[in-house]
C-alpha positions as CSV (number, residue, x, y, z in Angstrom):
1,M,228.0,165.4,141.5
2,A,226.0,168.5,140.7
3,L,222.7,166.5,140.9
4,S,223.6,165.2,144.4
5,R,224.4,168.7,145.6
6,V,221.1,170.1,144.4
7,C,219.2,167.3,146.2
8,W,221.2,168.0,149.4
9,A,220.4,171.7,149.2
10,R,216.7,171.1,148.6
11,A,216.5,168.8,151.6
12,A,218.2,171.4,153.8
13,V,215.9,174.3,152.7
14,W,212.6,172.4,152.7
15,G,213.2,170.7,156.0
16,S,210.1,168.8,156.9
17,A,208.7,169.2,153.4
18,V,210.9,166.3,152.4
19,T,210.2,163.3,154.6
20,P,212.8,160.7,155.3
21,G,210.7,158.0,153.6
22,H,210.5,159.9,150.4
23,F,214.2,160.6,150.4
24,V,215.2,157.0,151.0
25,T,212.8,155.8,148.3
26,W,214.3,158.3,145.9
27,R,217.8,157.2,146.8
28,L,217.0,153.5,146.3
29,Q,215.5,154.3,142.9
30,L,218.5,156.3,142.0
31,G,220.8,153.4,143.1
32,R,219.0,150.9,141.0
33,S,219.4,153.0,138.0
34,G,223.2,152.7,138.4
35,L,224.1,155.8,140.5
36,A,225.1,155.3,144.2
37,W,224.9,158.5,146.4
38,R,227.7,158.8,148.9
39,G,227.5,162.4,150.1
40,P,228.1,165.7,148.5
41,R,231.9,165.6,148.4
42,S,232.6,162.0,147.3
43,S,229.8,160.9,145.0
44,K,231.1,158.5,142.2
45,L,229.8,156.5,139.3
46,H,230.0,152.7,139.5
47,L,229.4,150.7,136.4
48,S,229.0,147.1,137.8
49,P,228.7,145.4,134.3
50,K,232.2,146.5,133.4
51,A,233.5,145.1,136.7
52,D,231.8,141.8,136.1
53,V,233.4,141.6,132.6
54,K,236.8,142.3,134.1
55,N,236.4,139.6,136.7
56,L,235.3,137.1,134.0
57,M,238.3,137.9,131.8
58,S,240.7,137.4,134.7
59,Y,239.1,134.1,135.5
60,V,239.4,132.9,131.9
61,V,243.0,133.9,131.7
62,T,243.9,132.2,135.0
63,K,242.2,129.0,133.9
64,T,243.8,129.0,130.5
65,K,247.3,129.4,132.1
66,A,246.6,126.5,134.4
67,I,245.4,124.2,131.6
68,N,248.3,125.2,129.4
69,G,250.7,124.4,132.3
70,K,249.2,120.9,132.8
71,Y,249.4,120.3,129.1
72,H,253.1,121.1,129.0
73,R,253.8,118.9,132.0
74,F,251.8,116.0,130.4
75,L,253.9,116.3,127.2
76,G,257.1,116.5,129.2
77,R,256.3,113.3,131.1
78,H,254.8,111.1,128.5
79,F,256.4,112.3,125.2
80,P,259.8,113.8,126.1
81,R,261.3,113.8,122.6
82,F,258.2,115.3,121.1
83,Y,258.1,117.9,123.9
84,V,261.6,119.0,123.0
85,L,260.7,119.5,119.4
86,Y,257.4,121.2,120.4
87,T,259.2,123.6,122.7
88,I,261.7,124.6,120.0
89,F,258.9,125.7,117.7
90,T,256.7,127.3,120.3
91,K,259.7,129.5,121.4
92,G,260.7,130.4,117.9
93,I,259.1,132.7,115.3
94,I,255.9,130.6,115.0
95,S,254.8,131.2,118.5
96,I,255.2,135.0,118.5
97,P,251.5,135.8,117.7
98,P,249.0,134.9,120.4
99,F,247.8,131.2,120.3
100,A,250.0,130.6,117.2
101,N,251.8,127.8,119.0
102,Y,248.8,125.6,118.3
103,L,249.6,125.9,114.6
104,V,252.7,123.7,115.3
105,F,250.5,120.5,115.2
106,L,249.0,121.6,111.9
107,L,252.4,122.4,110.4
108,M,253.8,119.0,111.5
109,Y,250.9,117.2,109.9
110,L,251.2,119.1,106.7
111,F,255.1,119.0,106.5
112,P,256.2,115.9,108.4
113,R,259.4,115.5,106.3
114,Q,260.7,119.0,107.1
115,L,259.5,119.4,110.7
116,L,259.5,115.9,112.2
117,I,262.5,113.7,112.9
118,R,262.7,110.2,111.4
119,H,261.4,108.5,114.5
120,F,258.0,110.1,114.0
121,W,257.6,109.0,110.4
122,T,255.4,106.1,109.4
123,P,257.1,103.2,107.6
124,K,255.7,104.4,104.3
125,Q,256.8,107.9,105.0
126,Q,260.3,106.7,105.8
127,T,260.6,104.9,102.4
128,D,259.1,107.9,100.5
129,F,261.2,110.6,102.3
130,L,264.4,108.7,102.1
131,D,263.8,108.2,98.4
132,I,263.3,112.0,98.0
133,Y,266.6,112.8,99.9
134,H,268.5,110.3,97.8
135,A,267.1,111.8,94.6
136,F,268.5,115.1,95.8
137,R,272.0,113.8,96.3
138,K,271.9,111.6,93.2
139,Q,271.4,114.8,91.0
140,S,275.0,115.7,91.8
141,H,276.5,112.3,90.7
142,P,276.8,113.1,87.0
143,E,278.4,116.5,87.8
144,I,281.0,114.8,90.0
145,I,281.9,112.1,87.4
146,S,282.1,114.8,84.8
147,Y,284.5,116.8,86.9
148,L,286.7,113.7,87.4
149,E,286.9,113.3,83.7
150,K,287.9,116.9,83.2
151,V,290.9,116.7,85.6
152,I,292.3,113.5,84.1
153,P,294.7,115.5,81.8
154,L,296.0,117.3,84.9
155,I,297.3,114.1,86.5
156,S,301.0,113.7,85.9
157,D,301.2,109.9,86.4
158,A,300.2,108.0,83.2
159,G,299.1,104.9,85.2
160,L,296.8,107.0,87.4
161,R,295.3,108.7,84.3
162,W,294.5,105.3,82.8
163,H,292.9,104.0,86.0
164,L,290.7,107.0,86.5
165,T,289.6,107.0,82.9
166,D,288.8,103.3,83.2
167,L,286.8,103.9,86.4
168,C,284.7,106.7,84.9
169,T,284.0,104.6,81.9
170,K,282.8,101.7,83.9
171,I,280.5,103.9,86.0
172,Q,279.0,105.6,82.9
173,R,278.4,102.1,81.4
174,G,276.5,101.0,84.4
175,T,279.2,98.7,85.9
176,H,279.7,98.6,89.7
177,P,283.4,99.3,90.3
178,A,285.5,96.7,92.2
179,I,287.4,97.5,95.4
180,R,290.8,97.2,93.7
181,D,289.7,99.8,91.0
182,I,289.0,102.4,93.7
183,L,292.1,101.7,95.9
184,A,294.3,102.0,92.8
185,L,293.6,105.7,92.9
186,R,294.7,106.4,96.4
187,E,297.6,108.5,95.4
188,C,295.5,110.4,92.8
189,F,293.2,111.7,95.5
190,S,295.9,112.7,97.9
191,N,297.6,115.3,95.8
192,H,296.7,117.9,93.1
193,P,294.2,118.1,91.5
194,L,291.9,115.8,93.6
195,G,293.3,116.3,97.0
196,M,290.8,117.7,99.6
197,N,292.6,121.1,99.6
198,Q,292.8,121.3,95.8
199,L,289.2,120.7,94.9
200,Q,287.5,123.5,92.9
201,P,284.6,125.5,94.5
202,F,281.9,124.1,92.1
203,H,283.1,120.6,92.8
204,V,283.0,121.1,96.5
205,K,279.4,122.3,96.2
206,A,278.5,119.2,94.2
207,L,280.1,116.9,96.9
208,S,278.2,118.8,99.6
209,R,274.9,118.0,97.9
210,A,276.0,114.3,97.6
211,M,276.5,114.3,101.3
212,L,273.2,116.0,102.0
213,L,275.0,119.1,103.3
214,T,273.9,122.6,102.3
215,P,276.0,123.9,99.4
216,Y,275.0,127.6,100.1
217,L,278.1,128.5,102.0
218,P,281.5,130.0,101.0
219,P,283.8,127.4,99.5
220,P,286.3,127.5,102.5
221,L,283.4,126.7,104.9
222,L,282.1,124.0,102.6
223,R,285.6,122.4,102.4
224,H,285.9,122.5,106.2
225,R,282.5,120.9,106.6
226,L,283.4,118.2,104.1
227,K,286.7,117.5,105.9
228,T,285.0,117.2,109.3
229,H,282.1,115.1,108.0
230,T,284.5,112.7,106.2
231,T,286.8,112.4,109.1
232,V,283.9,111.5,111.4
233,I,282.7,108.8,109.0
234,H,286.3,107.5,108.7
235,Q,286.6,107.2,112.5
236,L,283.2,105.5,112.7
237,D,284.3,103.0,110.0
238,R,287.3,102.0,112.0
239,A,285.2,101.5,115.1
240,L,282.6,99.6,113.2
241,A,285.3,97.4,111.6
242,K,286.5,96.4,115.1
243,L,283.0,95.8,116.3
244,G,282.0,93.7,113.3
245,I,279.1,94.2,111.0
246,G,277.5,91.1,112.4
247,Q,276.8,92.9,115.7
248,L,274.5,95.4,113.9
249,T,270.7,95.0,113.5
250,A,269.1,95.1,110.1
251,E,267.9,98.6,110.7
252,E,271.4,99.8,111.8
253,V,272.9,98.2,108.7
254,K,270.5,100.0,106.4
255,S,271.0,103.3,108.2
256,A,274.8,102.9,108.0
257,C,274.6,102.3,104.2
258,Y,272.3,105.2,103.6
259,L,274.6,107.5,105.5
260,R,277.4,106.5,103.2
261,G,275.5,107.1,99.9
262,L,273.6,103.9,99.2
263,N,269.8,104.0,99.0
264,S,269.3,100.9,101.2
265,T,265.5,101.2,101.4
266,H,265.1,99.0,98.3
267,I,267.9,96.5,99.0
268,G,267.8,93.4,101.1
269,E,269.7,93.1,104.4
270,D,272.3,90.6,103.2
271,R,273.3,92.7,100.2
272,C,273.4,95.8,102.4
273,R,275.8,94.0,104.7
274,T,277.9,93.0,101.7
275,W,278.1,96.6,100.4
276,L,278.9,97.9,103.9
277,G,281.8,95.4,104.1
278,E,283.2,96.7,100.8
279,W,283.0,100.3,102.1
280,L,284.7,99.4,105.3
281,Q,287.5,97.6,103.4
282,I,288.2,100.7,101.4
283,S,287.8,103.1,104.3
284,C,290.1,101.3,106.7
285,S,292.8,101.1,104.0
286,L,293.0,104.9,103.6
287,K,295.1,107.4,105.5
288,E,294.0,110.8,106.6
289,A,295.6,112.5,103.6
290,E,293.6,110.2,101.3
291,L,290.2,111.1,102.7
292,S,289.2,112.8,99.5
293,L,288.9,109.3,97.9
294,L,286.6,108.3,100.8
295,L,284.5,111.4,100.1
296,H,284.2,110.5,96.4
297,N,283.5,106.9,97.3
298,V,280.0,108.1,98.2
299,V,279.4,108.4,94.5
300,L,281.9,105.8,93.2
301,L,280.8,102.8,95.3
302,S,277.1,103.5,95.5
303,T,276.5,104.0,91.8
304,N,275.1,101.0,89.9
305,Y,275.2,98.7,92.9
306,L,273.3,95.5,92.0
307,G,272.2,97.2,88.9
308,T,270.1,99.8,90.9
309,R,270.1,103.4,89.7
310,R,268.1,104.8,92.6
């Protein structure tokens, strides 16, 4: 601004000494060097490179948003289930940093068992992952059987004490129990000490692991979850018994067996149907007060089936 005022003063004093041609030439040279002269009171600095960078950044951001929108619409149309899972992760903690949502694909590739649902697993992954989950719940089986042995002296009825002792002995020797051996203990699991409301906290945690439920909750909440879970299975069993096992596909039979404690990934379809029929026969014979037996049946009936110890 000071420079422009000096030039204006010199032009006024010298008059004809400064010809218009020389002044215009000087102004053009000054403009090319980055300074534009607009009069003595309003002269400003214009940095055109910065303006160009700003326009370029705005263009890139606009195009990125447009491409990202098309990408989301494409996933929503062609892969709706995957888009739901993708949206959950991109709106969660993972997507807080800029561009971190693209890490979701890498994490799904590295941790498919934890981050992908079963429908996205390959056949080999299904077998391997189901084996891993069954190994988790199988770790609680000895603990549950040991607890049953410890409470035998607390049972008042001598006949029930003998039946429970015999059942635990058969399981520990590798013998698959018969249906009558389990149903003979209906009364034992409806009252103290094996009724649903009388189970000890550490036993409730072991049963939660056997059902693939988290054991890291207060005992009252664990007991409530076990009740709810077992009640749902009991209702499904009654509906399935009315429908008939023959109406299920091979995959549905194996899924039903796995839900109820049997590692069906290594057992043939016919034998899975036989085992599921045994389960339904026991389940449909129980009343609501006897659901503790159905809960323990996850361990009792699945152990040593066909000589398998998976």
